[in-house]
C-alpha positions, 0 to 999 in steps of 0.5 A: 101350133107346133114348130119343129126346127131340126138342127143337124151338125154337119161333118167336118173333115181335116186334111191329114199328112204324114211322111215316111222314109224310103223302104219304110211303112207308116200307119195312122188313122185319118179320122182321129190323128192330128186334128180329129174329124167331126162326124155329123149328128147321125154318126158314122155309117154302119160300115165305117166313117170312111166311105171312099178314097181317091188319088191325085187332084180329084176333089170335085167328083164324089168318091166311094169304094177303093177301101181295104184290100190291095190298096191304091197304087200311087207314085211313091207307094201303095195306100191301104185305107179302111172304113174305120180310118186306119 
């Protein structure tokens, strides 16, 4: 008898915050700045670890896309987030 017990570490994401003065820009990496996120045992997706982003209080629906390009317009500016976390 062979018993196989597969253990797959789950990913853990941590909240990232930053601030910026009016008219200025801010940069960073949502994967490694502050408390680094933990990727699952399978690692990042081939295109990058970040697969989507949403604005506001949308936390219940799965999100994909909206990465790179012109960014996402918010109340106080525009967020440009790439698949590599920058």
